[in-house]
N, C-alpha and C positions, 0 to 999 in steps of 0.2 A: 245117267255114266254111272260106271261101275265103281265102286269105291277102291282102291287099291288098297291091298293088304301092305300091311309091316312087319319085319321080323329082323333075330339077330344079323339075318347076312346080308340086308340089306341096305346099300351104300348109305343111299338117305337118309336114313334112320340113324345110322355110325355120326352122320358129317353132324346133327344136331348136339348128338353126345359129347362129340369131342373140343366142343368150344366152351366145354367146360373143366378139362380136364387142367396138370397142371403144366403140360408145356406149353397151355392158352396165355398164360400169365403174363401181365405186360414186361419187357427186358428190364425195366430200371427195377424192378420188384423182385427180382430174380437175382438168390444168395453169391450165387457167384460171380456175376454182373458187377454186384456190387462190390464183392472181393476185390475184385479186377480194378475197377473204377478208383479202391481204397491205395491198390499197389499202384499205380499210375499216378495218381496226387502226391503219394510220399515220394515218389521219384522226382516228378516233378518239384516239390518243395525239397528237394536234396540239393535237385542242380542248382536251384535257387540260392540256397544258401550257399553252395559254392560259389557262385561268384559274387555273394553279399558279403562271405565269411571275412578277404583281407579288409574291404572297406570297414568292417564293423571292430577290427583286429585295430586297426588306424585308429580311429574315433575314441575308442579305448583308452588307446596310450595316448593321443593328447588328453586325454580328458585328465586323468594318470601325471601326465606333464605338468599340464597348468594349474592342478590340484596343487602337487608337489612345491612349483614356485610357488602359488600363492600361499601354503605354508609356511616354508621355508622363508620369505622374501617380504612377507607383509603381513600375515596375522599375529594376532598378538601371544599367540600358542607358545612360538620360539621365540618370545622377547629377553632380554637382557635381563635376569632380575637380582645381580649381585657380582660382587670382583675378591677375588679371590688372589690375597699381593705373598709371595713367599720371597726367602732370603735378605729382610731386612735384620737389622739388630740394631744399626745408629739412629735411621731411620725409626717414623714409626709407619704405619701401615696407612694410619687414615692421612697421616703426608703423601705418600705415594698415591691413594685412590682419590686425592683433590684435585694433584698434581694430572694424574691422568684421563679426569673430566671424561671418566667412561659413560654414555647417554645411556642410564636404567628404563626399559622401557620398549626400547628400538629393538626392531628383529636383531638379533645377533650375527644373522648371517649376512648382514649390511655393515656391522660397526668398520670403524678404518680402525684395524689393530697399527698400521703403521703411523698415522699419526699418536694415537696413545701412546706408543714407547718413543714418539721422540719428545711430548709432554715430558715424560718418564724421567728421561736420560739427560732433559734439562736442568734438574736438582743437581746440584753441586754435591754431593752424597754417591751419587747413581755413576757405578764406571758404564755398562751396557745393562738390559732390560729385553727381556723377550715373553709377547703380548700373541697369549692363544684362544683360541675359543674352548669353552669347554658345556659340551652340549652337557644341556640340551638351555642352558638358560645362565653361565655363569662366562666370564672374562676372568681368565688367568693371567696377572704380569707375575714376573723368577726377576728377581732384581738380582745385580751382583753391587756391592758396592765397593767405594773403593777404600784401600786400605794405608790406613797414613805410614808413612816411612820414617818421616822428620817432623820439625816442627820449627816454623818460620815468622818471625816477627815483621807483621806488615802494618804501618801506620797505629806502630802501640799496640796492636793486638796478636796473640798468641795465634796461629794459624793451623790446620794439619796439613801435610802436602803428602800427596800419593809418588811412588814410581815414576809415573807421568811428570809430575811437577805441577801437580794439578792441584791449586789448592780450594780446598774442602770444606772444613769446618772451622769450629772458636774453640778455642782452651782457652779456663780460667787462671789454669797452671800447666807448665810440658811437662807431661809425664815423664816419669823418669825410666823409663827404657827407650826413650825415643832421642834420637840426638836432635842439635838444635842446627838451622841452616842460617846461618848469617850472610846480610847482604848488604852494598851500600845502597841509599835511597837512590829510586828510580830503575832499579836494578827490572831485566826486561823476563816475559816466560821462558825465553830460553834458555836465559842464565840458567831460573828457578830448573829448567826440567834437567836443565846438566848436574845441578848442585843432586836432583832427585835419584838422578840416576848412578850416581858414584857412591851416594849412600845405600841404593837398592841393591849394588853389586857387595857389598860389606858383607862375609859372612857374620854372625851371631856374634860370635866371641870376640870379634877385631870390633864389629859396631859397637859392643856394652863399653869398651874403649875410649869410643869418638866421644868428646863434648860438643865441638860443633864447629860445623860444615862452615867454612869462610869463601863464598865464591865473589870472586873480582866482580871475572866476565865469564864469559866459557871457555877460554885457554886460563885461566888465573881463578886456581881451585887446591883447596888445604885442607889439612883436619888437624884441626885442635885437640889433642890428646887429654884425658883426664887426671893423667899427672905431670901436665904443663909440656911435652914432648908435642913440636910438629912435625907434619910434613904436608912437602910441597907435593900433589897430585894432576897439575896440568890439566888438562881437560878429563873429558868423561870417555872417552875411548880407551879402548883396550884395560876399564877399569875392571874385571874378572881377574888379568893377569897383575896387575898393580897389587890389587890386595893380598893377591896370595906371594905376592914378593914383599911385601910391607908382611904380610905375618912373619915370613922367617925372617928376615931382616931384627924384628922387636925380638925374635925368640934367639937371634946370636949377636946382637949387636947391642950393645946399650952405648946410644947418643940420643942428644940433645935436640936434632932437627934430620930426619930423613925426605930425600929427595925419591920418589919412583916415577917422576915423570915419562922417563923412559925407561920402561920396565926391563927394558935388558944391559940398562945399564945405572945401578941403584946409587947412589950416596948417599952419605952421612956425614954429621958433623957433630961435634960436640960444643 
């Protein structure tokens, strides 16, 4: 059998050669195919990320909230480490701190400010208190103390009384610049309050002339001046007007007894 010759134009001969051409390389190893697959994978990942992005955001937000709640309400990082007291002159800061009973070491956010304020205001010398948180680790207590306007003797003890009739401090000796309030035994708090309202209504120059205020009942109040003259005052109603009328009378009329219980019709007696 004759052997067939082959040459460059023989299709059978080129078929074997084509098997080793670059176009015959497996599709998976083709750079263009690889790039296409990578782009497809990225698109798939982007679509998955868009679907999961809200879920991840919610999870991160929940984690932040939980962490914040733990940090503020349960951890020791923001716990009470001290107390700051302001506004005291008669009281000592230590007295206020002791009455406040601030739980040091407890988380600052969980401290009951209203209970602390109530305890501080239970002190007789405290008129009001404002309690606030001072981040990161302090409780601030701003105190407004009662101011004495008169001295009253109760049970043989000289006591300071404010303009609301609250007795809140002791004196070994009556201050020279404060008038005294004298009351019979068993005088109630309401009568004391009326006497304090009268004293509080007196302007400074008139108050300096008053030796003491005699309170029998809420409607029977009189002033004893330092020079021995007397003033019938009546009740504490219209006290500002009564004080103005009395100041004019003292300047215009030299009398032993003045009656301003009805300020529109004052009278005097020798």
